[in-house]
N, C-alpha and C positions, 0 to 999 in steps of 0.2 A: 504494500500500500504506500502511496506517496501523498504527502500533504505539502502543498506549496513548493513542490520540487524536492522535498526531503523524503528519502525512503524510510519508512517506519518498519522495523523488523517485525516478523510475524509473532515473535515471542513477547513483544511489548504489550503490557496490559492496557486496556482502554483508558484508564486514568492517566497513564504516562503519555499516551498519544494526545490526550486532551491538554495536558500541561505543555507539551511540545507545540501544539497548535496555538495555544495562548501566547507562548513566548515568541513564536513567529509573527503573530499579529502585532505584538508590542514592538518588535523590531521594525516591522514594516510601517507602523503608524507614526504620525507626527508627534505623538506624546513621547516617544523614545528618541531623543535627539541623537544624531549620528556621533560616531567616535567612541562607542562602547568598546573598551579594550578587552572585555570578556565575551564579545559577540560569538567568538568561535566555540564557546561552550554550549551554544544553542543547538549544535548539530548532534544528532543521536549517536554518531560514531564516536563522540568524545566522552560519553557517559562512563564507560568502563575504565577511564583513566583515574577516576576517583571512587566510583561506586563499585561494590562487589556484586557478583551475580551468583545465582544458585540454580543449577540445572537449566541453564540457558535463560533465566529470567533475571533482569536487573533488579537489585534490591535498593530502592532509593534511600532507605534509612541506614544502610550499612556502608562504611567507608573503608577503603584500603589503608593499610598502615604506611603505604607509600604516597599518600595524597599530598603531603607537604612537598615532595619532590616536584610535583606538577606546579605548585605555587612558586617554588624557588627556581623554576625554570625561567621565569620572567622577573620575579621580584628578588633581587639579590639581598642576602641577609644583612650585609653592611649598609644598605640603603634604607632599611626599615625603621630606623630610629628606635624609639622605645617599643618593646615588644614583649608579649607574654611568653614564658617558657612553653615549649611543646614537648611531646613525648613523656609527659608526667601523667600519672593516674590520680586525678583529684579525689576520687572516692577512696583510694587506699591511703594516700598521703594527705597532708594538709587537713588534718582533723576531720576526716570523712566528709569533706565538702560536698554539698549537693549541687549538681549542675542542672540547670533548667532543661526541660525536654527539648526545647528548640535549639539548644546549643549542642552541636554534634561532637561526638568522640569517635576515634578510629575503632576498628574492630577489636582492638585489645583494650578499649576503655581509656585511651590516652588522649590528652589535649593535642590538637593540631591547628593549623591555620584556620580551617573551616569551623572550628569551635566558636570563634568570635566573628568570623567573616563568612559571607556566602558568595559563591561564584555566580549564582544565577539571579541575584537581585538586580534592580535597575542601577545603571551607572550614574544617572542624574536624578535629582528629586527637587521638588519645590520647597522642601523642608531642609533646614540646615542640620548638619551632623554635630556641630559644635558652635558655641556663641560667636566667635570672631571669624567664622568662615565667610569667604567672599564668593559671590557667584562667578560661574565660568561663562565666557562668551558663548552665546547660542543664537542660532537663527530660527529656532523653533518657537512657536507661540506658547503662551501660558507660563512663562518664566517669571522671575529669575530662577535659574537652575543651579544647584549645588551638587558637588560630587558626594556620593553616599559613602564612599570608602568601603562599600559592601559590608558595613557593620550590621550585625544581627539586631542591635539596639543602639539608639543614640537619641539625643535630645537637643533641640536648639538652645535650651537654657543651661542644661547640665553637661552637655557634651557627651563623651564616651564614658563618663562615670556611671551612667545608666547601665552600660554594658558590664562594667566591672562590678557594680553593686549587685548584679544578678547572682553572683557566686560569693563575692566577698562582702563583709560588712561595709557599711558606708565608709568611704575613704576620705 
């Protein structure tokens, strides 16, 4: 089956096909300004770079222990600035910390880049990720637009402390 020129594998569950179609519509629409550096993740052939499969079916909630290597293929460690440790098990260490369900861990229960970030979210938003953030130039209507930094949570007033506070006490 093909949706907008993208071949959907026969093993793909209908929900996955629906998610892919929605992502393609966003990419093609005016709402999704051009220049998304993660646009290549929209192709179905990219899924297994991060997600695990079982008996030929992709499991969207399970992640490979090699997922960080995909991120670090483009984002160099020395250019990340302040960053959270990865490859740690927050439930075993750090006082049995509880990680929210929407924060992903790899298949061994360890923190990874995708614990705090998502590769599939929008690149730009009309909502700031942090207070002093400035809009990016855009020719799309409906702005101003701000880079999302692909954060799972952020706040225009509290910045990414909203993300950190999800697992840690108020910082």
